[in-house]
Backbone as a chain_set.jsonl record, in Angstrom:
{"seq": "MPRFVTIGYGDRDGYDRTDPAVREAAHAHDARLREQGAEMGVAGAPVQVRNVSGVSVENGPFMTSALPVAGFSVIEAETLEDAVDMVSKTPCAVGHGVVEVWPLQQ", "coords": {"N": [[-12.378, -57.679, 89.059], [-13.502, -57.877, 92.54], [-11.549, -57.018, 94.982], [-9.978, -58.301, 98.057], [-8.489, -58.265, 101.606], [-6.917, -60.66, 103.918], [-6.46, -61.649, 106.731], [-5.067, -63.834, 108.668], [-5.303, -65.8, 112.158], [-3.451, -67.206, 114.296], [-2.173, -69.548, 116.341], [0.795, -72.031, 117.38], [0.092, -74.381, 119.434], [-2.604, -74.498, 118.532], [-2.209, -75.566, 115.543], [-0.563, -77.292, 115.84], [-2.095, -79.302, 117.383], [-4.196, -79.794, 114.893], [-5.653, -82.373, 112.996], [-3.045, -84.167, 111.293], [-3.181, -84.493, 108.634], [-5.802, -83.033, 107.787], [-4.007, -80.332, 107.856], [-2.359, -80.748, 106.377], [-4.224, -81.047, 104.214], [-4.945, -78.271, 104.048], [-2.799, -76.796, 103.526], [-2.041, -77.409, 100.879], [-4.432, -76.035, 99.958], [-3.816, -73.425, 100.447], [-1.85, -73.208, 98.627], [-2.72, -73.62, 96.191], [-4.343, -71.29, 95.959], [-2.165, -69.692, 95.637], [-1.532, -70.571, 92.967], [-3.487, -69.404, 91.663], [-3.152, -66.392, 91.848], [-3.56, -65.411, 94.387], [-1.595, -63.292, 96.673], [0.647, -63.986, 99.056], [1.514, -64.508, 102.753], [3.599, -65.242, 105.522], [3.375, -63.588, 108.55], [5.82, -61.173, 109.709], [8.135, -60.008, 112.491], [6.097, -57.084, 113.865], [6.113, -53.401, 112.953], [5.454, -49.826, 114.52], [3.774, -46.844, 112.951], [4.204, -43.561, 113.092], [3.281, -40.131, 112.415], [2.856, -37.577, 113.448], [4.339, -35.372, 114.423], [6.745, -35.441, 113.472], [8.379, -38.725, 112.312], [8.16, -41.458, 114.02], [8.686, -44.519, 115.547], [7.951, -47.523, 116.558], [8.857, -50.728, 118.061], [6.57, -53.581, 117.806], [3.075, -54.795, 117.964], [0.344, -52.696, 117.147], [-2.455, -53.526, 117.926], [-3.45, -55.823, 119.972], [-4.298, -59.72, 120.783], [-6.232, -62.572, 120.987], [-5.062, -64.447, 120.123], [-2.528, -64.626, 117.957], [-0.838, -62.399, 114.694], [-0.649, -64.677, 112.359], [-0.698, -64.221, 109.38], [-0.656, -62.826, 105.983], [-2.656, -62.192, 103.229], [-3.555, -61.037, 100.153], [-6.287, -61.409, 98.228], [-8.928, -62.259, 95.597], [-11.989, -62.41, 94.775], [-15.459, -63.202, 93.349], [-17.812, -62.758, 94.996], [-18.351, -61.627, 98.573], [-18.873, -63.973, 99.842], [-17.871, -65.31, 98.276], [-15.049, -64.9, 98.797], [-15.454, -65.801, 101.802], [-15.516, -68.606, 101.583], [-13.21, -69.657, 100.17], [-11.132, -68.74, 102.088], [-11.868, -70.082, 104.402], [-10.857, -72.776, 104.246], [-7.964, -72.517, 104.854], [-4.928, -73.035, 106.914], [-4.976, -71.69, 108.766], [-7.672, -71.296, 109.481], [-8.801, -74.232, 109.581], [-7.075, -74.793, 111.282], [-7.859, -74.442, 114.375], [-7.701, -71.199, 114.661], [-8.482, -68.123, 113.479], [-9.635, -66.401, 110.644], [-9.491, -63.171, 109.635], [-11.83, -61.259, 106.841], [-11.637, -58.805, 104.376], [-12.858, -56.619, 102.644], [-11.277, -54.735, 100.054], [-12.084, -51.147, 99.089], [-12.527, -49.512, 96.217]], "CA": [[-12.604, -58.09, 90.104], [-13.248, -57.205, 94.02], [-10.219, -57.717, 96.097], [-10.02, -58.611, 99.69], [-7.294, -58.148, 102.454], [-7.499, -61.633, 105.039], [-5.512, -61.819, 108.214], [-5.106, -64.794, 109.574], [-4.814, -65.978, 113.327], [-3.355, -68.829, 114.968], [-0.81, -70.071, 117.16], [1.43, -73.177, 116.575], [-0.833, -75.188, 119.544], [-4.275, -75.146, 117.441], [-2.425, -75.787, 114.604], [-0.341, -78.726, 116.557], [-3.478, -80.171, 117.909], [-5.493, -80.287, 114.409], [-5.14, -83.65, 112.323], [-1.936, -83.736, 110.794], [-4.442, -84.637, 107.035], [-6.433, -81.583, 107.423], [-3.198, -79.275, 108.106], [-1.877, -80.607, 104.412], [-4.947, -80.314, 102.781], [-5.581, -76.487, 104.487], [-1.547, -76.287, 102.785], [-2.166, -77.679, 99.415], [-5.344, -75.467, 99.568], [-2.83, -72.562, 99.841], [-0.579, -73.321, 97.426], [-3.943, -73.648, 94.926], [-4.777, -69.985, 96.008], [-1.497, -68.738, 95.38], [-1.594, -70.345, 91.658], [-4.515, -68.764, 91.627], [-2.857, -65.569, 91.888], [-3.382, -64.745, 95.976], [-0.264, -63.092, 97.49], [-0.019, -64.576, 100.761], [3.102, -64.277, 103.35], [3.359, -65.084, 107.178], [3.708, -62.292, 109.636], [7.049, -61.045, 110.613], [7.578, -58.603, 113.236], [5.486, -55.711, 113.067], [6.275, -52.224, 113.997], [4.247, -49.011, 114.508], [4.953, -45.911, 112.273], [2.968, -42.942, 113.104], [3.99, -39.236, 111.345], [2.404, -36.416, 113.802], [5.279, -33.817, 115.052], [7.853, -36.315, 112.955], [8.04, -40.01, 112.063], [8.322, -42.021, 115.398], [8.567, -45.965, 114.926], [8.032, -48.28, 117.663], [8.455, -52.123, 117.906], [5.558, -54.707, 118.117], [1.577, -54.451, 117.344], [-0.588, -52.218, 117.596], [-3.498, -54.214, 118.604], [-3.551, -57.501, 120.661], [-6.353, -60.463, 119.963], [-5.839, -63.565, 122.023], [-4.311, -65.299, 119.013], [-1.125, -63.878, 117.551], [-1.123, -62.797, 113.783], [-0.005, -65.222, 112.044], [-0.023, -63.996, 108.003], [-1.818, -61.785, 105.064], [-3.104, -62.584, 101.75], [-4.359, -60.409, 99.297], [-7.274, -62.468, 97.275], [-9.716, -61.714, 94.709], [-13.52, -63.463, 94.423], [-16.488, -62.057, 93.18], [-18.63, -61.609, 96.569], [-17.769, -61.534, 100.051], [-19.435, -65.079, 100.246], [-17.09, -66.592, 97.662], [-14.233, -65.106, 99.618], [-15.157, -66.805, 102.744], [-14.904, -70.311, 100.995], [-11.949, -69.587, 100.13], [-10.384, -68.494, 103.136], [-12.828, -71.647, 105.183], [-10.229, -74.003, 104.032], [-6.823, -72.259, 104.714], [-4.561, -73.125, 107.879], [-5.888, -70.962, 110.18], [-9.639, -71.195, 109.621], [-8.78, -74.942, 110.182], [-6.272, -75.134, 112.607], [-8.129, -73.637, 115.558], [-7.6, -69.746, 114.744], [-9.516, -67.673, 112.323], [-9.496, -65.475, 109.588], [-10.413, -62.039, 109.009], [-11.857, -60.873, 105.424], [-11.62, -57.294, 104.894], [-13.12, -56.091, 101.038], [-10.846, -53.371, 99.807], [-12.684, -50.174, 98.67], [-11.797, -49.108, 95.257]], "C": [[-12.455, -57.728, 91.501], [-11.92, -58.327, 94.146], [-10.494, -57.47, 97.727], [-9.098, -58.845, 100.162], [-7.628, -59.339, 103.187], [-5.954, -61.3, 105.684], [-5.988, -63.125, 109.027], [-4.637, -65.16, 111.021], [-4.33, -66.53, 113.969], [-1.856, -68.867, 115.664], [-0.14, -71.599, 116.991], [1.134, -74.067, 117.928], [-1.592, -75.806, 119.32], [-3.237, -75.408, 116.376], [-1.368, -77.075, 115.089], [-1.26, -79.467, 116.742], [-4.731, -80.515, 116.806], [-4.411, -81.465, 113.53], [-4.511, -83.389, 111.316], [-2.45, -84.322, 108.622], [-5.035, -83.342, 106.936], [-5.158, -80.372, 107.163], [-2.6, -79.464, 106.722], [-3.274, -80.42, 103.771], [-5.324, -78.86, 103.081], [-3.874, -75.902, 102.934], [-1.658, -76.231, 101.186], [-3.453, -76.667, 98.625], [-4.63, -73.713, 99.048], [-2.149, -72.572, 98.852], [-1.602, -73.238, 95.87], [-4.139, -72.276, 94.753], [-3.582, -69.404, 95.137], [-0.694, -68.806, 93.854], [-2.606, -69.963, 91.499], [-4.186, -67.064, 91.207], [-2.677, -64.711, 93.081], [-1.63, -64.384, 96.276], [-0.488, -63.071, 98.848], [1.366, -64.248, 101.382], [2.607, -64.547, 104.831], [4.136, -63.98, 107.502], [4.945, -62.614, 110.115], [6.636, -60.039, 111.621], [7.372, -57.384, 112.859], [6.272, -54.519, 113.62], [5.287, -51.199, 113.775], [4.532, -47.657, 114.208], [3.506, -45.244, 112.387], [4.049, -41.427, 112.535], [2.909, -38.251, 112.361], [3.432, -35.088, 114.219], [6.772, -34.875, 114.018], [7.457, -37.643, 112.986], [8.586, -40.621, 113.463], [7.88, -43.738, 114.75], [8.511, -46.907, 116.209], [7.379, -49.765, 117.278], [6.869, -52.446, 118.659], [4.277, -54.073, 117.936], [1.288, -53.621, 118.11], [-1.72, -52.746, 118.432], [-3.164, -55.825, 119.059], [-4.861, -58.45, 120.433], [-5.454, -61.625, 121.066], [-5.151, -64.357, 121.235], [-3.232, -64.624, 118.232], [-1.638, -63.681, 116.027], [-0.246, -63.76, 113.049], [0.473, -65.274, 110.334], [-1.114, -63.25, 107.574], [-2.175, -62.477, 103.914], [-3.676, -61.381, 101.531], [-5.129, -61.579, 97.785], [-8.667, -61.859, 96.364], [-10.826, -62.94, 94.464], [-14.268, -62.592, 94.122], [-17.273, -61.393, 93.965], [-17.411, -61.842, 97.11], [-17.845, -63.161, 100.408], [-17.783, -66.322, 99.743], [-15.514, -66.155, 98.384], [-13.775, -65.804, 100.873], [-15.007, -68.075, 102.406], [-14.304, -70.37, 100.806], [-11.117, -69.737, 101.021], [-10.71, -69.553, 104.25], [-11.707, -72.224, 105.06], [-8.286, -73.803, 104.358], [-6.058, -72.992, 106.417], [-5.004, -72.88, 109.164], [-6.983, -71.025, 110.6], [-9.634, -72.557, 109.996], [-8.263, -75.596, 111.571], [-6.164, -74.597, 114.068], [-7.916, -71.751, 115.79], [-8.432, -69.095, 114.071], [-8.796, -66.305, 111.558], [-10.245, -64.352, 109.224], [-10.746, -61.962, 107.349], [-12.208, -59.493, 105.356], [-11.453, -56.764, 103.347], [-12.471, -54.581, 101.302], [-11.978, -52.947, 98.533], [-12.102, -49.692, 97.479], [-11.994, -48.024, 94.78]], "O": [[-11.362, -57.263, 91.823], [-11.527, -59.44, 93.797], [-11.11, -56.583, 98.317], [-8.406, -59.653, 99.543], [-8.854, -59.37, 103.298], [-4.866, -60.9, 105.271], [-6.959, -63.319, 109.759], [-3.467, -64.833, 111.219], [-5.08, -66.443, 114.941], [-0.794, -68.29, 115.434], [-0.836, -72.35, 116.308], [2.036, -74.904, 117.907], [-1.761, -77.01, 119.515], [-4.201, -75.89, 115.781], [-1.593, -78.044, 114.364], [-1.213, -80.525, 116.115], [-5.776, -81.095, 117.102], [-3.188, -81.53, 113.401], [-4.931, -82.638, 110.435], [-1.675, -84.342, 107.665], [-4.746, -82.597, 105.999], [-5.367, -79.53, 106.29], [-2.361, -78.504, 105.989], [-3.4, -79.641, 102.826], [-6.056, -78.293, 102.269], [-3.882, -75.128, 101.977], [-1.425, -75.27, 100.452], [-3.594, -76.477, 97.417], [-4.762, -73.063, 98.011], [-1.968, -71.521, 98.238], [-1.212, -72.873, 94.761], [-4.148, -71.847, 93.599], [-3.811, -68.757, 94.115], [0.146, -68.025, 93.407], [-2.84, -70.608, 90.477], [-4.881, -66.513, 90.354], [-2.007, -63.678, 93.112], [-0.688, -65.155, 96.089], [-1.309, -62.51, 99.573], [2.27, -63.785, 100.687], [1.517, -64.19, 105.278], [5.164, -63.53, 106.995], [5.314, -63.646, 110.676], [5.572, -59.437, 111.772], [7.95, -56.692, 112.021], [6.99, -54.626, 114.614], [4.344, -51.419, 113.015], [5.367, -47.08, 114.905], [2.377, -45.657, 112.122], [5.252, -41.54, 112.3], [1.823, -38.226, 111.783], [3.036, -33.923, 114.246], [7.903, -34.519, 114.351], [6.399, -37.944, 113.538], [9.584, -40.067, 113.923], [7.088, -44.049, 113.861], [9.518, -46.726, 116.893], [6.34, -50.099, 116.707], [6.263, -51.889, 119.575], [4.264, -52.856, 117.751], [1.61, -53.496, 119.292], [-1.857, -52.367, 119.596], [-2.682, -56.73, 118.378], [-5.995, -58.141, 120.067], [-4.399, -61.478, 121.684], [-4.471, -65.158, 121.877], [-3.77, -63.573, 117.886], [-2.591, -64.38, 115.682], [0.968, -63.591, 113.167], [1.426, -65.911, 109.888], [-2.139, -62.978, 108.199], [-1.755, -63.633, 103.867], [-4.216, -60.703, 102.406], [-4.633, -62.19, 96.838], [-9.269, -60.879, 96.803], [-10.584, -64.082, 94.076], [-14.1, -61.403, 94.394], [-17.55, -60.194, 93.98], [-16.259, -62.078, 96.747], [-17.0, -63.639, 101.165], [-17.127, -67.247, 100.223], [-14.749, -67.108, 98.527], [-12.665, -66.234, 101.183], [-14.21, -68.71, 103.098], [-13.963, -71.517, 101.095], [-10.328, -70.682, 100.993], [-9.79, -69.875, 105.002], [-11.257, -72.264, 106.205], [-7.475, -74.704, 104.147], [-6.936, -73.513, 107.105], [-5.282, -73.521, 110.178], [-7.371, -70.878, 111.759], [-10.458, -72.682, 110.902], [-8.679, -76.377, 112.427], [-5.175, -74.364, 114.762], [-7.983, -71.178, 116.877], [-9.5, -69.707, 114.063], [-7.85, -65.562, 111.822], [-11.339, -64.378, 108.66], [-9.985, -62.56, 106.588], [-12.992, -58.996, 106.166], [-10.364, -56.52, 102.828], [-12.754, -53.689, 102.102], [-12.497, -53.598, 97.626], [-10.93, -49.368, 97.667], [-11.294, -47.622, 93.851]]}, "num_chains": 1, "name": "protein.A"}
């Protein structure tokens, strides 16, 4: 089955102003996705790795966006449309954030 990497962007302010019942439903949805085999995690502090003339590591993200990266997942879905439907109910999607869906090429 096709796999997709998802990147959720969101901040505490957007999350906090989302109706608590909507947040609870989104977390329940995430729990169901995990039960179905999705790999999910909350984003920690990133580092940048380069190896041009030896390995160098810098703290911080390479890219910036209006919202910070909140988490990642790897999901399986029959189609991109199915993957979009799956992530449309997650905390970042309903909490004034956004979720990117990246198809993994096999």
